[in-house]
VMD Tcl script that draws the C-alpha trace (Angstrom):
set ca {
  {-13.57 48.38 -7.65}
  {-15.94 46.26 -5.61}
  {-18.74 44.55 -7.48}
  {-22.25 43.87 -6.31}
  {-22.78 40.28 -5.23}
  {-26.08 38.84 -6.34}
  {-27.48 35.67 -4.88}
  {-29.26 33.16 -7.01}
  {-32.81 32.43 -5.91}
  {-33.34 29.12 -4.13}
  {-35.40 26.61 -6.08}
  {-36.80 23.46 -4.51}
  {-35.30 20.30 -6.00}
  {-38.62 18.45 -6.12}
  {-37.30 15.10 -7.45}
  {-34.70 15.00 -4.65}
  {-37.26 15.99 -2.00}
  {-39.64 13.25 -3.21}
  {-36.80 10.68 -3.02}
  {-36.20 11.73 0.60}
  {-39.93 11.40 1.37}
  {-40.09 7.94 -0.24}
  {-37.04 6.57 1.56}
  {-38.24 8.03 4.87}
  {-41.58 6.25 4.34}
  {-39.83 2.90 3.84}
  {-37.48 3.40 6.80}
  {-40.24 4.53 9.16}
  {-42.47 1.60 8.18}
  {-39.61 -0.75 9.03}
  {-39.58 0.67 12.59}
  {-43.36 0.67 13.15}
  {-45.69 -2.25 13.74}
  {-47.07 -3.76 10.53}
  {-50.66 -2.82 11.44}
  {-50.37 0.11 13.88}
  {-53.16 1.47 16.04}
  {-53.53 4.84 17.75}
  {-51.39 5.07 20.91}
  {-49.06 2.25 19.81}
  {-45.56 3.02 21.05}
  {-42.30 1.52 19.82}
  {-39.14 2.19 21.81}
  {-35.63 1.74 20.48}
  {-32.23 2.06 22.03}
  {-29.32 3.06 19.82}
  {-25.88 3.52 21.36}
  {-27.18 4.24 24.89}
  {-29.86 6.67 23.69}
  {-33.57 5.81 23.81}
  {-36.03 6.88 21.15}
  {-39.80 6.54 21.01}
  {-42.23 6.38 18.09}
  {-45.87 6.92 19.01}
  {-48.81 6.59 16.64}
  {-50.95 9.69 17.22}
  {-53.56 9.45 14.48}
  {-54.67 7.03 11.80}
  {-56.95 7.94 8.92}
  {-57.86 6.06 5.76}
  {-54.79 7.25 3.83}
  {-52.43 8.68 6.47}
  {-50.76 7.94 9.79}
  {-49.32 10.59 12.10}
  {-46.32 9.50 14.18}
  {-44.61 11.45 16.97}
  {-40.88 10.79 17.26}
  {-38.97 11.84 20.36}
  {-36.04 11.00 22.53}
  {-37.13 9.32 25.76}
  {-33.99 9.56 27.89}
  {-34.30 11.18 31.29}
  {-31.14 13.20 30.68}
  {-30.26 13.89 27.06}
  {-26.71 14.56 25.93}
  {-27.54 15.27 22.27}
  {-31.29 15.86 22.24}
  {-33.30 14.90 19.18}
  {-36.01 17.43 18.42}
  {-39.51 16.07 18.89}
  {-41.02 15.64 15.42}
  {-44.43 14.82 14.03}
  {-44.24 12.86 10.80}
  {-47.18 12.16 8.52}
  {-47.09 9.01 6.41}
  {-49.17 9.20 3.22}
  {-49.93 5.57 2.37}
  {-51.45 6.20 -1.06}
  {-48.34 8.08 -2.24}
  {-45.96 6.02 -0.05}
  {-44.17 9.11 1.32}
  {-43.42 10.44 4.81}
  {-43.00 14.12 5.60}
  {-42.02 15.98 8.77}
  {-44.98 18.25 9.47}
  {-43.96 19.70 12.85}
  {-40.99 20.04 15.19}
  {-40.58 21.68 18.58}
  {-39.55 24.92 16.89}
  {-41.78 25.04 13.81}
  {-45.27 24.05 12.77}
  {-46.01 23.47 9.08}
  {-42.99 23.96 6.89}
  {-43.04 26.04 3.73}
  {-41.25 24.60 0.74}
  {-38.91 27.61 0.82}
  {-38.35 30.69 2.96}
  {-37.15 34.17 2.17}
  {-33.99 34.89 4.09}
  {-33.67 36.50 6.55}
  {-37.04 35.85 8.17}
  {-38.46 36.27 11.67}
  {-37.99 32.58 12.58}
  {-34.49 32.52 11.08}
  {-35.46 29.45 9.07}
  {-33.05 28.45 6.33}
  {-34.18 28.84 2.73}
  {-34.40 25.04 2.45}
  {-35.58 24.32 6.02}
  {-38.18 21.76 4.88}
  {-35.62 19.79 2.86}
  {-33.08 19.92 5.71}
  {-35.45 18.63 8.40}
  {-36.64 15.78 6.16}
  {-33.03 14.82 5.31}
  {-32.29 14.90 9.06}
  {-35.22 12.52 9.64}
  {-33.79 10.20 7.00}
  {-30.36 10.22 8.66}
  {-31.89 9.57 12.06}
  {-34.03 6.69 10.74}
  {-30.96 5.15 9.09}
  {-29.10 5.43 12.41}
  {-31.96 3.64 14.22}
  {-32.16 0.90 11.61}
  {-28.39 0.28 11.69}
  {-27.72 0.57 15.41}
  {-31.08 0.41 17.14}
  {-32.33 -2.36 19.36}
  {-36.04 -2.66 20.04}
  {-36.89 -2.32 23.72}
  {-39.77 -4.82 23.23}
  {-39.96 -8.06 21.24}
  {-40.84 -7.52 17.58}
  {-43.28 -9.97 16.05}
  {-43.61 -10.35 12.31}
  {-46.85 -10.68 10.37}
  {-50.23 -9.65 11.74}
  {-49.40 -10.51 15.35}
  {-49.39 -7.69 17.86}
  {-46.55 -7.24 20.39}
}
mol new
graphics top color blue
foreach p $ca { graphics top sphere $p radius 0.5 }
foreach p [lrange $ca 0 end-1] q [lrange $ca 1 end] { graphics top cylinder $p $q radius 0.2 }
display resetview
């Protein structure tokens, strides 16, 4: 006799999500200028692929950064992402991608956008993996100066 399969409800692992946000903040700050201004652009090349980080907005406690791939022809395209850095909490969170704007902490499944139940956690973990890749293999396309100097 066949039994009814029940699925357990998805619960956000908040401590894990906060760890991802905190490490993404540290990694992203390592790739940005120490004192960024609006329209600052940093370009990196990692294994023949070019990436660009552009500062879109700066407020008293936050910075909004657009991350995209800047190759003319992309083999494995990186989705364009907007990431907000919260300096008072020292966390960074993906707030928009090409496909989605404003992520919910969890989604019912199925849904009209076909978002996974943990879409927000997945996209932020992806950002962390991508930032790690850039830090390990990336080469800045412009000289990097340390301290308060501007490049």
